[in-house]
C-alpha positions as CSV (number, residue, x, y, z in Angstrom):
1,M,24.6,-37.2,0.9
2,I,21.1,-38.2,-0.2
3,D,17.7,-37.2,1.0
4,V,15.5,-40.2,2.0
5,L,11.8,-39.6,2.2
6,Y,9.3,-41.9,3.9
7,F,5.5,-41.9,3.3
8,A,2.4,-43.4,5.0
9,W,3.1,-46.4,7.3
10,V,6.8,-46.3,6.4
11,R,7.0,-42.9,7.9
12,E,5.0,-44.1,11.0
13,R,7.4,-47.0,11.6
14,I,10.5,-45.0,11.1
15,G,9.3,-42.0,13.0
16,E,10.2,-39.3,10.6
17,A,9.2,-38.1,7.1
18,K,12.7,-37.1,5.8
19,E,16.3,-37.5,6.6
20,T,19.6,-36.8,4.9
21,V,22.0,-39.7,5.0
22,E,25.6,-40.2,4.1
23,T,25.9,-43.4,2.2
24,E,28.2,-45.5,0.1
25,A,25.3,-47.5,-1.3
26,E,25.2,-48.0,-5.0
27,T,21.7,-49.3,-5.4
28,V,18.4,-48.8,-3.6
29,A,18.8,-52.4,-2.2
30,D,22.2,-51.4,-0.7
31,L,20.6,-48.3,0.9
32,V,17.8,-50.4,2.4
33,K,20.4,-52.8,3.8
34,E,22.4,-49.9,5.3
35,L,19.3,-48.4,6.9
36,S,18.0,-51.7,8.1
37,E,21.2,-52.3,10.0
38,R,20.9,-49.0,11.8
39,E,18.1,-49.7,14.2
40,T,15.1,-52.0,14.7
41,R,12.6,-49.4,13.4
42,Y,14.3,-49.4,10.0
43,E,14.5,-53.2,10.0
44,L,10.8,-53.4,10.6
45,A,9.9,-50.8,8.0
46,F,11.9,-52.6,5.4
47,S,11.1,-56.2,6.5
48,D,8.8,-56.9,3.5
49,L,10.1,-55.2,0.3
50,S,7.2,-56.6,-1.7
51,S,4.9,-54.2,0.2
52,L,7.1,-51.2,-0.7
53,R,7.6,-49.0,-3.8
54,V,10.6,-46.7,-4.3
55,A,11.2,-43.6,-6.4
56,V,14.7,-42.3,-7.2
57,D,14.6,-38.6,-8.0
58,Q,10.8,-38.8,-8.3
59,E,10.8,-41.7,-10.9
60,L,9.5,-45.1,-9.9
61,R,12.3,-47.7,-9.9
62,D,13.1,-51.2,-8.8
63,F,15.2,-52.0,-5.7
64,D,18.2,-52.9,-7.9
65,A,18.2,-49.3,-9.4
66,S,21.4,-47.3,-9.1
67,I,21.3,-44.3,-6.7
68,K,24.8,-43.0,-7.7
69,G,24.3,-39.3,-8.3
70,A,20.7,-39.3,-7.1
71,R,19.5,-36.5,-4.8
72,E,16.4,-38.2,-3.4
73,V,15.1,-41.7,-2.7
74,A,11.5,-42.1,-1.5
75,F,9.8,-45.1,0.0
76,F,6.0,-45.6,0.1
77,P,3.4,-48.3,0.0
78,P,1.8,-49.3,-3.4
79,M,-0.7,-46.8,-4.6
80,T,-4.3,-47.8,-5.0
81,G,-6.8,-46.4,-7.4
82,G,-10.4,-45.6,-6.7
């Protein structure tokens, strides 16, 4: 089981801020594939990975990062400064 958090427009497209999922995924990309196959709302949220950032246990990672043993994966748009 892993907690999956969604922020900003990702949360709006999926319709929830957090869920706990049971997964066999080994990487973030595997998790995205599993989620995208669930329902259209996930497929839409993950349709353009270049517009998303991901953190595994609160550390920024790439989509090929391992999630084995992770407690949390968070998806959010790129942060802007100002």
